[in-house]
SEFIZA-3560 file (N, C-alpha, C; in Angstrom, 3 decimals):
REM SEFIZA-3560
<numar><xx>0.290</xx><yy>1.613</yy><zz>-13.465</zz><atom>N</atom></numar>
<numar><xx>1.262</xx><yy>1.225</yy><zz>-13.039</zz><atom>CA</atom></numar>
<numar><xx>1.368</xx><yy>0.909</yy><zz>-10.925</zz><atom>C</atom></numar>
<numar><xx>2.107</xx><yy>2.658</yy><zz>-10.853</zz><atom>N</atom></numar>
<numar><xx>2.574</xx><yy>2.401</yy><zz>-9.788</zz><atom>CA</atom></numar>
<numar><xx>1.771</xx><yy>1.526</yy><zz>-8.262</zz><atom>C</atom></numar>
<numar><xx>0.537</xx><yy>1.330</yy><zz>-8.937</zz><atom>N</atom></numar>
<numar><xx>-1.109</xx><yy>0.785</yy><zz>-8.318</zz><atom>CA</atom></numar>
<numar><xx>0.093</xx><yy>-0.667</yy><zz>-8.576</zz><atom>C</atom></numar>
<numar><xx>0.078</xx><yy>-1.337</yy><zz>-9.307</zz><atom>N</atom></numar>
<numar><xx>0.471</xx><yy>-2.212</yy><zz>-9.432</zz><atom>CA</atom></numar>
<numar><xx>2.144</xx><yy>-2.871</yy><zz>-8.915</zz><atom>C</atom></numar>
<numar><xx>2.692</xx><yy>-2.018</yy><zz>-8.812</zz><atom>N</atom></numar>
<numar><xx>3.863</xx><yy>-2.351</yy><zz>-8.830</zz><atom>CA</atom></numar>
<numar><xx>4.444</xx><yy>-2.415</yy><zz>-7.083</zz><atom>C</atom></numar>
<numar><xx>3.439</xx><yy>-0.988</yy><zz>-6.526</zz><atom>N</atom></numar>
<numar><xx>3.290</xx><yy>-1.273</yy><zz>-5.347</zz><atom>CA</atom></numar>
<numar><xx>2.180</xx><yy>-2.319</yy><zz>-4.730</zz><atom>C</atom></numar>
<numar><xx>1.575</xx><yy>-3.069</yy><zz>-5.450</zz><atom>N</atom></numar>
<numar><xx>0.698</xx><yy>-3.996</yy><zz>-4.424</zz><atom>CA</atom></numar>
<numar><xx>1.389</xx><yy>-5.766</yy><zz>-5.050</zz><atom>C</atom></numar>
<numar><xx>2.594</xx><yy>-5.605</yy><zz>-6.282</zz><atom>N</atom></numar>
<numar><xx>4.300</xx><yy>-6.427</yy><zz>-6.315</zz><atom>CA</atom></numar>
<numar><xx>4.744</xx><yy>-6.420</yy><zz>-4.757</zz><atom>C</atom></numar>
<numar><xx>5.142</xx><yy>-5.124</yy><zz>-4.064</zz><atom>N</atom></numar>
<numar><xx>6.076</xx><yy>-5.040</yy><zz>-3.124</zz><atom>CA</atom></numar>
<numar><xx>5.297</xx><yy>-5.869</yy><zz>-1.975</zz><atom>C</atom></numar>
<numar><xx>3.937</xx><yy>-5.606</yy><zz>-1.897</zz><atom>N</atom></numar>
<numar><xx>3.339</xx><yy>-5.550</yy><zz>-0.464</zz><atom>CA</atom></numar>
<numar><xx>3.344</xx><yy>-7.470</yy><zz>-0.733</zz><atom>C</atom></numar>
<numar><xx>2.738</xx><yy>-7.854</yy><zz>-1.886</zz><atom>N</atom></numar>
<numar><xx>2.686</xx><yy>-9.480</yy><zz>-1.482</zz><atom>CA</atom></numar>
<numar><xx>3.630</xx><yy>-10.007</yy><zz>-1.092</zz><atom>C</atom></numar>
<numar><xx>5.163</xx><yy>-9.144</yy><zz>-1.915</zz><atom>N</atom></numar>
<numar><xx>6.786</xx><yy>-10.214</yy><zz>-1.828</zz><atom>CA</atom></numar>
<numar><xx>6.982</xx><yy>-9.820</yy><zz>-0.477</zz><atom>C</atom></numar>
<numar><xx>6.843</xx><yy>-8.552</yy><zz>0.219</zz><atom>N</atom></numar>
<numar><xx>6.782</xx><yy>-9.025</yy><zz>1.630</zz><atom>CA</atom></numar>
<numar><xx>6.405</xx><yy>-9.742</yy><zz>2.708</zz><atom>C</atom></numar>
<numar><xx>5.819</xx><yy>-10.628</yy><zz>1.778</zz><atom>N</atom></numar>
<numar><xx>5.059</xx><yy>-11.904</yy><zz>2.685</zz><atom>CA</atom></numar>
<numar><xx>5.996</xx><yy>-12.567</yy><zz>3.291</zz><atom>C</atom></numar>
<numar><xx>7.164</xx><yy>-12.476</yy><zz>2.402</zz><atom>N</atom></numar>
<numar><xx>8.577</xx><yy>-13.685</yy><zz>2.220</zz><atom>CA</atom></numar>
<numar><xx>9.815</xx><yy>-13.315</yy><zz>3.156</zz><atom>C</atom></numar>
<numar><xx>10.096</xx><yy>-14.137</yy><zz>3.679</zz><atom>N</atom></numar>
<numar><xx>11.832</xx><yy>-13.584</yy><zz>4.342</zz><atom>CA</atom></numar>
<numar><xx>12.679</xx><yy>-13.321</yy><zz>3.419</zz><atom>C</atom></numar>
<numar><xx>12.441</xx><yy>-13.834</yy><zz>2.331</zz><atom>N</atom></numar>
<numar><xx>13.762</xx><yy>-13.771</yy><zz>1.545</zz><atom>CA</atom></numar>
<numar><xx>13.412</xx><yy>-12.724</yy><zz>1.111</zz><atom>C</atom></numar>
<numar><xx>12.468</xx><yy>-12.181</yy><zz>0.899</zz><atom>N</atom></numar>
<numar><xx>11.863</xx><yy>-10.579</yy><zz>-0.656</zz><atom>CA</atom></numar>
<numar><xx>12.025</xx><yy>-9.399</yy><zz>0.576</zz><atom>C</atom></numar>
<numar><xx>11.814</xx><yy>-10.314</yy><zz>2.038</zz><atom>N</atom></numar>
<numar><xx>11.502</xx><yy>-8.810</yy><zz>2.761</zz><atom>CA</atom></numar>
<numar><xx>13.827</xx><yy>-8.521</yy><zz>2.855</zz><atom>C</atom></numar>
<numar><xx>14.419</xx><yy>-9.647</yy><zz>3.124</zz><atom>N</atom></numar>
<numar><xx>15.861</xx><yy>-9.187</yy><zz>3.474</zz><atom>CA</atom></numar>
<numar><xx>16.459</xx><yy>-8.507</yy><zz>2.324</zz><atom>C</atom></numar>
<numar><xx>15.961</xx><yy>-8.325</yy><zz>0.805</zz><atom>N</atom></numar>
<numar><xx>16.174</xx><yy>-7.920</yy><zz>-0.288</zz><atom>CA</atom></numar>
<numar><xx>16.026</xx><yy>-6.641</yy><zz>-0.151</zz><atom>C</atom></numar>
<numar><xx>14.671</xx><yy>-6.530</yy><zz>0.406</zz><atom>N</atom></numar>
<numar><xx>14.502</xx><yy>-5.289</yy><zz>0.521</zz><atom>CA</atom></numar>
<numar><xx>14.831</xx><yy>-4.507</yy><zz>1.315</zz><atom>C</atom></numar>
<numar><xx>15.642</xx><yy>-4.426</yy><zz>2.870</zz><atom>N</atom></numar>
<numar><xx>16.528</xx><yy>-3.969</yy><zz>3.762</zz><atom>CA</atom></numar>
<numar><xx>17.853</xx><yy>-3.429</yy><zz>3.060</zz><atom>C</atom></numar>
<numar><xx>18.298</xx><yy>-4.290</yy><zz>2.047</zz><atom>N</atom></numar>
<numar><xx>19.156</xx><yy>-4.400</yy><zz>1.061</zz><atom>CA</atom></numar>
<numar><xx>19.365</xx><yy>-2.649</yy><zz>-0.154</zz><atom>C</atom></numar>
<numar><xx>17.951</xx><yy>-2.947</yy><zz>0.372</zz><atom>N</atom></numar>
<numar><xx>17.138</xx><yy>-1.331</yy><zz>-0.987</zz><atom>CA</atom></numar>
<numar><xx>16.809</xx><yy>-0.476</yy><zz>-0.212</zz><atom>C</atom></numar>
<numar><xx>17.295</xx><yy>0.495</yy><zz>0.365</zz><atom>N</atom></numar>
<numar><xx>16.830</xx><yy>1.371</yy><zz>1.677</zz><atom>CA</atom></numar>
<numar><xx>15.688</xx><yy>2.234</yy><zz>0.773</zz><atom>C</atom></numar>
<numar><xx>16.244</xx><yy>2.910</yy><zz>-0.756</zz><atom>N</atom></numar>
<numar><xx>15.711</xx><yy>3.482</yy><zz>-1.644</zz><atom>CA</atom></numar>
<numar><xx>14.311</xx><yy>3.168</yy><zz>-1.802</zz><atom>C</atom></numar>
<numar><xx>14.157</xx><yy>2.087</yy><zz>-1.758</zz><atom>N</atom></numar>
<numar><xx>12.795</xx><yy>1.419</yy><zz>-2.114</zz><atom>CA</atom></numar>
<numar><xx>11.392</xx><yy>1.559</yy><zz>-1.070</zz><atom>C</atom></numar>
<numar><xx>12.126</xx><yy>1.877</yy><zz>0.539</zz><atom>N</atom></numar>
<numar><xx>11.139</xx><yy>1.981</yy><zz>1.775</zz><atom>CA</atom></numar>
<numar><xx>10.694</xx><yy>3.276</yy><zz>1.390</zz><atom>C</atom></numar>
<numar><xx>11.256</xx><yy>4.099</yy><zz>0.810</zz><atom>N</atom></numar>
<numar><xx>11.594</xx><yy>5.352</yy><zz>0.820</zz><atom>CA</atom></numar>
<numar><xx>10.485</xx><yy>6.551</yy><zz>-0.505</zz><atom>C</atom></numar>
<numar><xx>10.288</xx><yy>4.831</yy><zz>-1.197</zz><atom>N</atom></numar>
<numar><xx>9.836</xx><yy>5.356</yy><zz>-2.251</zz><atom>CA</atom></numar>
<numar><xx>8.625</xx><yy>5.401</yy><zz>-2.291</zz><atom>C</atom></numar>
<numar><xx>7.993</xx><yy>4.010</yy><zz>-0.948</zz><atom>N</atom></numar>
<numar><xx>7.070</xx><yy>3.528</yy><zz>-0.810</zz><atom>CA</atom></numar>
<numar><xx>5.993</xx><yy>4.579</yy><zz>-0.013</zz><atom>C</atom></numar>
<numar><xx>7.033</xx><yy>5.226</yy><zz>0.935</zz><atom>N</atom></numar>
<numar><xx>6.358</xx><yy>5.933</yy><zz>2.077</zz><atom>CA</atom></numar>
<numar><xx>6.182</xx><yy>7.333</yy><zz>0.849</zz><atom>C</atom></numar>
<numar><xx>7.045</xx><yy>7.654</yy><zz>-0.086</zz><atom>N</atom></numar>
<numar><xx>6.906</xx><yy>8.757</yy><zz>-0.595</zz><atom>CA</atom></numar>
<numar><xx>5.258</xx><yy>8.816</yy><zz>-1.345</zz><atom>C</atom></numar>
<numar><xx>4.779</xx><yy>7.497</yy><zz>-1.878</zz><atom>N</atom></numar>
<numar><xx>3.457</xx><yy>7.712</yy><zz>-2.880</zz><atom>CA</atom></numar>
<numar><xx>2.974</xx><yy>8.161</yy><zz>-1.755</zz><atom>C</atom></numar>
<numar><xx>2.984</xx><yy>8.012</yy><zz>-0.498</zz><atom>N</atom></numar>
<numar><xx>1.696</xx><yy>8.931</yy><zz>0.753</zz><atom>CA</atom></numar>
<numar><xx>1.700</xx><yy>10.366</yy><zz>0.339</zz><atom>C</atom></numar>
<numar><xx>2.682</xx><yy>10.858</yy><zz>-0.347</zz><atom>N</atom></numar>
<numar><xx>2.682</xx><yy>12.192</yy><zz>-0.745</zz><atom>CA</atom></numar>
<numar><xx>1.529</xx><yy>12.996</yy><zz>-1.232</zz><atom>C</atom></numar>
<numar><xx>0.723</xx><yy>11.614</yy><zz>-2.304</zz><atom>N</atom></numar>
<numar><xx>0.113</xx><yy>12.634</yy><zz>-3.239</zz><atom>CA</atom></numar>
<numar><xx>-1.291</xx><yy>11.529</yy><zz>-2.708</zz><atom>C</atom></numar>
<numar><xx>-2.123</xx><yy>12.723</yy><zz>-1.668</zz><atom>N</atom></numar>
<numar><xx>-3.344</xx><yy>12.285</yy><zz>-1.058</zz><atom>CA</atom></numar>
<numar><xx>-4.538</xx><yy>12.521</yy><zz>-2.010</zz><atom>C</atom></numar>
<numar><xx>-4.412</xx><yy>13.066</yy><zz>-3.208</zz><atom>N</atom></numar>
<numar><xx>-5.444</xx><yy>13.435</yy><zz>-4.227</zz><atom>CA</atom></numar>
<numar><xx>-5.500</xx><yy>12.123</yy><zz>-4.723</zz><atom>C</atom></numar>
<numar><xx>-4.314</xx><yy>10.929</yy><zz>-4.968</zz><atom>N</atom></numar>
<numar><xx>-4.169</xx><yy>9.752</yy><zz>-5.869</zz><atom>CA</atom></numar>
<numar><xx>-5.290</xx><yy>8.470</yy><zz>-4.577</zz><atom>C</atom></numar>
<numar><xx>-6.502</xx><yy>8.727</yy><zz>-4.330</zz><atom>N</atom></numar>
<numar><xx>-6.426</xx><yy>7.847</yy><zz>-2.711</zz><atom>CA</atom></numar>
<numar><xx>-6.679</xx><yy>6.210</yy><zz>-3.417</zz><atom>C</atom></numar>
<numar><xx>-6.782</xx><yy>6.000</yy><zz>-4.437</zz><atom>N</atom></numar>
<numar><xx>-6.373</xx><yy>4.441</yy><zz>-4.508</zz><atom>CA</atom></numar>
<numar><xx>-5.092</xx><yy>3.922</yy><zz>-4.144</zz><atom>C</atom></numar>
<numar><xx>-4.465</xx><yy>4.685</yy><zz>-5.044</zz><atom>N</atom></numar>
<numar><xx>-2.802</xx><yy>4.734</yy><zz>-4.564</zz><atom>CA</atom></numar>
<numar><xx>-2.577</xx><yy>4.932</yy><zz>-3.313</zz><atom>C</atom></numar>
<numar><xx>-2.463</xx><yy>5.709</yy><zz>-2.489</zz><atom>N</atom></numar>
<numar><xx>-2.288</xx><yy>6.041</yy><zz>-1.279</zz><atom>CA</atom></numar>
<numar><xx>-3.095</xx><yy>4.951</yy><zz>-0.645</zz><atom>C</atom></numar>
<numar><xx>-3.841</xx><yy>4.147</yy><zz>-0.914</zz><atom>N</atom></numar>
<numar><xx>-4.304</xx><yy>2.548</yy><zz>-0.301</zz><atom>CA</atom></numar>
<numar><xx>-3.830</xx><yy>1.596</yy><zz>-0.572</zz><atom>C</atom></numar>
<numar><xx>-3.362</xx><yy>1.483</yy><zz>-1.982</zz><atom>N</atom></numar>
<numar><xx>-2.252</xx><yy>0.382</yy><zz>-1.584</zz><atom>CA</atom></numar>
<numar><xx>-1.628</xx><yy>0.685</yy><zz>-1.370</zz><atom>C</atom></numar>
<numar><xx>-0.548</xx><yy>1.668</yy><zz>-1.230</zz><atom>N</atom></numar>
<numar><xx>0.497</xx><yy>2.467</yy><zz>-0.518</zz><atom>CA</atom></numar>
<numar><xx>0.432</xx><yy>1.530</yy><zz>1.259</zz><atom>C</atom></numar>
<numar><xx>-0.871</xx><yy>2.172</yy><zz>1.807</zz><atom>N</atom></numar>
<numar><xx>-0.740</xx><yy>1.959</yy><zz>2.865</zz><atom>CA</atom></numar>
<numar><xx>-1.216</xx><yy>0.225</yy><zz>2.828</zz><atom>C</atom></numar>
<numar><xx>-1.234</xx><yy>-0.253</yy><zz>2.382</zz><atom>N</atom></numar>
<numar><xx>-1.368</xx><yy>-2.140</yy><zz>2.193</zz><atom>CA</atom></numar>
<numar><xx>0.081</xx><yy>-2.116</yy><zz>2.483</zz><atom>C</atom></numar>
<numar><xx>0.559</xx><yy>-1.792</yy><zz>1.283</zz><atom>N</atom></numar>
<numar><xx>1.901</xx><yy>-2.689</yy><zz>1.603</zz><atom>CA</atom></numar>
<numar><xx>2.393</xx><yy>-1.717</yy><zz>2.665</zz><atom>C</atom></numar>
<numar><xx>2.482</xx><yy>-0.769</yy><zz>3.273</zz><atom>N</atom></numar>
<numar><xx>2.913</xx><yy>-0.482</yy><zz>4.191</zz><atom>CA</atom></numar>
<numar><xx>2.964</xx><yy>-1.540</yy><zz>5.244</zz><atom>C</atom></numar>
<numar><xx>1.743</xx><yy>-1.629</yy><zz>5.186</zz><atom>N</atom></numar>
<numar><xx>1.075</xx><yy>-2.864</yy><zz>6.397</zz><atom>CA</atom></numar>
<numar><xx>1.601</xx><yy>-4.109</yy><zz>6.362</zz><atom>C</atom></numar>
<numar><xx>2.191</xx><yy>-4.770</yy><zz>5.029</zz><atom>N</atom></numar>
<numar><xx>2.393</xx><yy>-6.077</yy><zz>4.670</zz><atom>CA</atom></numar>
<numar><xx>4.333</xx><yy>-5.570</yy><zz>4.882</zz><atom>C</atom></numar>
<numar><xx>4.968</xx><yy>-4.679</yy><zz>5.063</zz><atom>N</atom></numar>
<numar><xx>5.979</xx><yy>-4.157</yy><zz>5.398</zz><atom>CA</atom></numar>
<numar><xx>6.953</xx><yy>-4.309</yy><zz>6.767</zz><atom>C</atom></numar>
<numar><xx>5.301</xx><yy>-3.930</yy><zz>7.255</zz><atom>N</atom></numar>
<numar><xx>5.617</xx><yy>-3.491</yy><zz>9.074</zz><atom>CA</atom></numar>
<numar><xx>6.074</xx><yy>-4.858</yy><zz>9.335</zz><atom>C</atom></numar>
<numar><xx>5.870</xx><yy>-6.027</yy><zz>9.225</zz><atom>N</atom></numar>
<numar><xx>6.049</xx><yy>-7.682</yy><zz>9.602</zz><atom>CA</atom></numar>
<numar><xx>7.248</xx><yy>-7.255</yy><zz>10.015</zz><atom>C</atom></numar>
<numar><xx>8.021</xx><yy>-6.526</yy><zz>9.178</zz><atom>N</atom></numar>
<numar><xx>9.246</xx><yy>-6.891</yy><zz>9.929</zz><atom>CA</atom></numar>
<numar><xx>10.120</xx><yy>-6.178</yy><zz>10.481</zz><atom>C</atom></numar>
<numar><xx>10.864</xx><yy>-6.387</yy><zz>12.135</zz><atom>N</atom></numar>
<numar><xx>10.793</xx><yy>-5.236</yy><zz>12.576</zz><atom>CA</atom></numar>
<numar><xx>11.977</xx><yy>-4.034</yy><zz>11.991</zz><atom>C</atom></numar>
<numar><xx>12.415</xx><yy>-4.375</yy><zz>11.376</zz><atom>N</atom></numar>
<numar><xx>13.901</xx><yy>-3.557</yy><zz>10.592</zz><atom>CA</atom></numar>
<numar><xx>12.794</xx><yy>-2.479</yy><zz>9.743</zz><atom>C</atom></numar>
<numar><xx>12.561</xx><yy>-3.017</yy><zz>8.800</zz><atom>N</atom></numar>
<numar><xx>11.604</xx><yy>-2.554</yy><zz>8.030</zz><atom>CA</atom></numar>
<numar><xx>10.622</xx><yy>-1.645</yy><zz>8.878</zz><atom>C</atom></numar>
<numar><xx>10.774</xx><yy>-1.747</yy><zz>9.521</zz><atom>N</atom></numar>
<numar><xx>9.718</xx><yy>-0.743</yy><zz>10.451</zz><atom>CA</atom></numar>
<numar><xx>10.408</xx><yy>0.232</yy><zz>10.879</zz><atom>C</atom></numar>
<numar><xx>11.328</xx><yy>0.020</yy><zz>11.508</zz><atom>N</atom></numar>
<numar><xx>12.262</xx><yy>1.424</yy><zz>11.302</zz><atom>CA</atom></numar>
<numar><xx>12.428</xx><yy>2.112</yy><zz>10.316</zz><atom>C</atom></numar>
<numar><xx>13.117</xx><yy>1.797</yy><zz>9.130</zz><atom>N</atom></numar>
<numar><xx>13.165</xx><yy>1.907</yy><zz>7.863</zz><atom>CA</atom></numar>
<numar><xx>11.844</xx><yy>3.128</yy><zz>7.531</zz><atom>C</atom></numar>
<numar><xx>10.684</xx><yy>2.510</yy><zz>7.691</zz><atom>N</atom></numar>
<numar><xx>9.899</xx><yy>2.878</yy><zz>7.007</zz><atom>CA</atom></numar>
<numar><xx>9.832</xx><yy>4.750</yy><zz>8.192</zz><atom>C</atom></numar>
<numar><xx>9.462</xx><yy>4.032</yy><zz>9.970</zz><atom>N</atom></numar>
<numar><xx>9.923</xx><yy>5.663</yy><zz>10.435</zz><atom>CA</atom></numar>
<numar><xx>10.739</xx><yy>6.216</yy><zz>10.380</zz><atom>C</atom></numar>
<numar><xx>11.912</xx><yy>6.010</yy><zz>9.780</zz><atom>N</atom></numar>
<numar><xx>13.161</xx><yy>6.986</yy><zz>9.310</zz><atom>CA</atom></numar>
<numar><xx>12.473</xx><yy>7.344</yy><zz>8.269</zz><atom>C</atom></numar>
<numar><xx>11.852</xx><yy>6.908</yy><zz>7.426</zz><atom>N</atom></numar>
<numar><xx>11.440</xx><yy>7.931</yy><zz>6.423</zz><atom>CA</atom></numar>
<numar><xx>9.558</xx><yy>8.549</yy><zz>6.202</zz><atom>C</atom></numar>
<numar><xx>9.688</xx><yy>8.591</yy><zz>7.573</zz><atom>N</atom></numar>
<numar><xx>8.363</xx><yy>9.510</yy><zz>7.817</zz><atom>CA</atom></numar>
<numar><xx>7.110</xx><yy>8.625</yy><zz>7.629</zz><atom>C</atom></numar>
<numar><xx>7.391</xx><yy>7.416</yy><zz>7.401</zz><atom>N</atom></numar>
<numar><xx>5.291</xx><yy>6.864</yy><zz>7.196</zz><atom>CA</atom></numar>
<numar><xx>4.555</xx><yy>7.315</yy><zz>8.010</zz><atom>C</atom></numar>
<numar><xx>5.072</xx><yy>7.406</yy><zz>9.510</zz><atom>N</atom></numar>
<numar><xx>4.408</xx><yy>7.223</yy><zz>10.187</zz><atom>CA</atom></numar>
<numar><xx>3.383</xx><yy>8.771</yy><zz>10.493</zz><atom>C</atom></numar>
<numar><xx>4.055</xx><yy>9.742</yy><zz>10.433</zz><atom>N</atom></numar>
<numar><xx>3.163</xx><yy>11.149</yy><zz>9.708</zz><atom>CA</atom></numar>
<numar><xx>1.993</xx><yy>11.285</yy><zz>8.820</zz><atom>C</atom></numar>
<numar><xx>2.221</xx><yy>10.577</yy><zz>8.001</zz><atom>N</atom></numar>
<numar><xx>1.787</xx><yy>10.358</yy><zz>6.387</zz><atom>CA</atom></numar>
<numar><xx>0.267</xx><yy>9.684</yy><zz>6.759</zz><atom>C</atom></numar>
<numar><xx>0.555</xx><yy>8.301</yy><zz>7.426</zz><atom>N</atom></numar>
<numar><xx>-0.550</xx><yy>7.880</yy><zz>8.247</zz><atom>CA</atom></numar>
<numar><xx>-1.542</xx><yy>8.036</yy><zz>9.365</zz><atom>C</atom></numar>
<numar><xx>-0.709</xx><yy>8.637</yy><zz>10.277</zz><atom>N</atom></numar>
<numar><xx>-1.860</xx><yy>9.658</yy><zz>11.106</zz><atom>CA</atom></numar>
<numar><xx>-2.660</xx><yy>10.804</yy><zz>10.500</zz><atom>C</atom></numar>
<numar><xx>-2.120</xx><yy>11.332</yy><zz>9.007</zz><atom>N</atom></numar>
<numar><xx>-2.822</xx><yy>12.574</yy><zz>8.963</zz><atom>CA</atom></numar>
<numar><xx>-3.775</xx><yy>11.861</yy><zz>8.135</zz><atom>C</atom></numar>
<numar><xx>-3.338</xx><yy>10.846</yy><zz>7.945</zz><atom>N</atom></numar>
<numar><xx>-4.856</xx><yy>9.831</yy><zz>7.291</zz><atom>CA</atom></numar>
<numar><xx>-5.901</xx><yy>9.298</yy><zz>8.024</zz><atom>C</atom></numar>
<numar><xx>-5.216</xx><yy>8.865</yy><zz>9.117</zz><atom>N</atom></numar>
<numar><xx>-6.376</xx><yy>8.473</yy><zz>10.481</zz><atom>CA</atom></numar>
<numar><xx>-7.140</xx><yy>9.786</yy><zz>11.317</zz><atom>C</atom></numar>
<numar><xx>-6.545</xx><yy>11.022</yy><zz>11.091</zz><atom>N</atom></numar>
<numar><xx>-6.980</xx><yy>11.485</yy><zz>11.976</zz><atom>CA</atom></numar>
<numar><xx>-8.569</xx><yy>12.478</yy><zz>10.947</zz><atom>C</atom></numar>
<numar><xx>-8.163</xx><yy>12.079</yy><zz>9.434</zz><atom>N</atom></numar>
<numar><xx>-9.216</xx><yy>12.460</yy><zz>8.379</zz><atom>CA</atom></numar>
<numar><xx>-10.062</xx><yy>11.238</yy><zz>8.362</zz><atom>C</atom></numar>
<numar><xx>-9.915</xx><yy>10.397</yy><zz>8.788</zz><atom>N</atom></numar>
<numar><xx>-11.160</xx><yy>9.582</yy><zz>8.802</zz><atom>CA</atom></numar>
<numar><xx>-12.314</xx><yy>9.653</yy><zz>9.617</zz><atom>C</atom></numar>
<numar><xx>-13.328</xx><yy>9.528</yy><zz>9.748</zz><atom>N</atom></numar>
<numar><xx>-14.666</xx><yy>9.933</yy><zz>9.971</zz><atom>CA</atom></numar>
<numar><xx>-15.368</xx><yy>8.317</yy><zz>10.602</zz><atom>C</atom></numar>
<numar><xx>-15.350</xx><yy>8.106</yy><zz>11.707</zz><atom>N</atom></numar>
<numar><xx>-15.671</xx><yy>6.685</yy><zz>12.142</zz><atom>CA</atom></numar>
<numar><xx>-17.715</xx><yy>6.887</yy><zz>12.068</zz><atom>C</atom></numar>
<numar><xx>-18.332</xx><yy>7.805</yy><zz>12.536</zz><atom>N</atom></numar>
<numar><xx>-19.433</xx><yy>8.142</yy><zz>12.573</zz><atom>CA</atom></numar>
<numar><xx>-20.225</xx><yy>8.440</yy><zz>10.751</zz><atom>C</atom></numar>
<numar><xx>-19.077</xx><yy>8.315</yy><zz>9.843</zz><atom>N</atom></numar>
<numar><xx>-19.486</xx><yy>7.783</yy><zz>8.563</zz><atom>CA</atom></numar>
<numar><xx>-20.562</xx><yy>7.264</yy><zz>7.839</zz><atom>C</atom></numar>
<numar><xx>-20.554</xx><yy>5.809</yy><zz>9.059</zz><atom>N</atom></numar>
<numar><xx>-21.611</xx><yy>4.242</yy><zz>8.686</zz><atom>CA</atom></numar>
<numar><xx>-22.522</xx><yy>4.907</yy><zz>9.105</zz><atom>C</atom></numar>
<numar><xx>-23.186</xx><yy>5.424</yy><zz>10.895</zz><atom>N</atom></numar>
<numar><xx>-24.087</xx><yy>5.664</yy><zz>11.045</zz><atom>CA</atom></numar>
<numar><xx>-24.483</xx><yy>6.552</yy><zz>11.081</zz><atom>C</atom></numar>
<numar><xx>-24.353</xx><yy>7.707</yy><zz>9.781</zz><atom>N</atom></numar>
<numar><xx>-25.115</xx><yy>8.586</yy><zz>10.117</zz><atom>CA</atom></numar>
<numar><xx>-25.796</xx><yy>8.672</yy><zz>9.296</zz><atom>C</atom></numar>
<numar><xx>-26.266</xx><yy>7.685</yy><zz>8.356</zz><atom>N</atom></numar>
<numar><xx>-27.592</xx><yy>7.965</yy><zz>7.396</zz><atom>CA</atom></numar>
<numar><xx>-27.441</xx><yy>8.917</yy><zz>6.405</zz><atom>C</atom></numar>
<numar><xx>-25.699</xx><yy>9.763</yy><zz>6.243</zz><atom>N</atom></numar>
<numar><xx>-26.148</xx><yy>10.441</yy><zz>5.156</zz><atom>CA</atom></numar>
<numar><xx>-25.705</xx><yy>9.934</yy><zz>4.055</zz><atom>C</atom></numar>
<numar><xx>-26.501</xx><yy>9.917</yy><zz>2.979</zz><atom>N</atom></numar>
<numar><xx>-25.716</xx><yy>9.595</yy><zz>1.266</zz><atom>CA</atom></numar>
<numar><xx>-24.657</xx><yy>9.799</yy><zz>0.979</zz><atom>C</atom></numar>
<numar><xx>-23.853</xx><yy>8.813</yy><zz>0.378</zz><atom>N</atom></numar>
<numar><xx>-22.611</xx><yy>8.721</yy><zz>0.120</zz><atom>CA</atom></numar>
<numar><xx>-22.166</xx><yy>8.422</yy><zz>-1.127</zz><atom>C</atom></numar>
<numar><xx>-21.594</xx><yy>8.860</yy><zz>-2.310</zz><atom>N</atom></numar>
<numar><xx>-20.488</xx><yy>8.557</yy><zz>-3.217</zz><atom>CA</atom></numar>
<numar><xx>-19.233</xx><yy>8.598</yy><zz>-3.295</zz><atom>C</atom></numar>
<numar><xx>-18.763</xx><yy>7.612</yy><zz>-4.011</zz><atom>N</atom></numar>
<numar><xx>-17.318</xx><yy>7.854</yy><zz>-4.154</zz><atom>CA</atom></numar>
<numar><xx>-16.600</xx><yy>8.908</yy><zz>-4.910</zz><atom>C</atom></numar>
<numar><xx>-17.734</xx><yy>10.145</yy><zz>-5.310</zz><atom>N</atom></numar>
<numar><xx>-17.141</xx><yy>10.922</yy><zz>-6.134</zz><atom>CA</atom></numar>
<numar><xx>-17.123</xx><yy>12.406</yy><zz>-4.935</zz><atom>C</atom></numar>
<numar><xx>-18.435</xx><yy>12.027</yy><zz>-4.190</zz><atom>N</atom></numar>
<numar><xx>-18.449</xx><yy>12.698</yy><zz>-3.179</zz><atom>CA</atom></numar>
<numar><xx>-17.325</xx><yy>12.840</yy><zz>-1.656</zz><atom>C</atom></numar>
<numar><xx>-17.389</xx><yy>11.923</yy><zz>-1.865</zz><atom>N</atom></numar>
<numar><xx>-17.016</xx><yy>11.850</yy><zz>-0.002</zz><atom>CA</atom></numar>
<numar><xx>-15.341</xx><yy>10.779</yy><zz>-0.438</zz><atom>C</atom></numar>
<numar><xx>-14.285</xx><yy>11.463</yy><zz>-0.547</zz><atom>N</atom></numar>
<numar><xx>-12.993</xx><yy>10.882</yy><zz>-0.523</zz><atom>CA</atom></numar>
<numar><xx>-13.207</xx><yy>10.090</yy><zz>0.927</zz><atom>C</atom></numar>
<numar><xx>-13.352</xx><yy>9.959</yy><zz>2.192</zz><atom>N</atom></numar>
<numar><xx>-13.481</xx><yy>8.081</yy><zz>2.946</zz><atom>CA</atom></numar>
<numar><xx>-14.003</xx><yy>7.184</yy><zz>2.474</zz><atom>C</atom></numar>
<numar><xx>-14.995</xx><yy>7.755</yy><zz>1.550</zz><atom>N</atom></numar>
<numar><xx>-15.829</xx><yy>6.132</yy><zz>0.612</zz><atom>CA</atom></numar>
<numar><xx>-14.788</xx><yy>5.707</yy><zz>-0.760</zz><atom>C</atom></numar>
<numar><xx>-13.788</xx><yy>6.933</yy><zz>-0.906</zz><atom>N</atom></numar>
<numar><xx>-13.482</xx><yy>6.069</yy><zz>-1.961</zz><atom>CA</atom></numar>
<numar><xx>-12.241</xx><yy>4.987</yy><zz>-1.697</zz><atom>C</atom></numar>
<numar><xx>-11.584</xx><yy>5.301</yy><zz>-0.259</zz><atom>N</atom></numar>
<numar><xx>-10.669</xx><yy>4.530</yy><zz>0.026</zz><atom>CA</atom></numar>
<numar><xx>-11.447</xx><yy>3.101</yy><zz>0.542</zz><atom>C</atom></numar>
<numar><xx>-12.853</xx><yy>2.775</yy><zz>1.199</zz><atom>N</atom></numar>
<numar><xx>-13.252</xx><yy>2.010</yy><zz>1.296</zz><atom>CA</atom></numar>
<numar><xx>-13.631</xx><yy>1.090</yy><zz>0.286</zz><atom>C</atom></numar>
<numar><xx>-13.577</xx><yy>1.712</yy><zz>-1.415</zz><atom>N</atom></numar>
<numar><xx>-13.514</xx><yy>0.734</yy><zz>-2.312</zz><atom>CA</atom></numar>
<numar><xx>-12.166</xx><yy>-0.096</yy><zz>-2.387</zz><atom>C</atom></numar>
//
């Protein structure tokens, strides 16, 4: 359910009227950022990251997300990314590798 709701907010962020309404609801931005705490829910975190990217189109929403601490969560995801995984030739599966689960 959270995945679908977060996707809905990500799509709604493409429209200026929706972004204006989201700015009136600061708890919404905090809740989207709070989803990133659940690192073991990789698909949900991936959708939340996409939503953050959609919300980041607006400068005011960027500042709200920054104040909510989204940058630190995104940095942790970025530092755990292994760019050599594709080149390594190692067999990988979604169950065995957390990074692969973000790709799918």
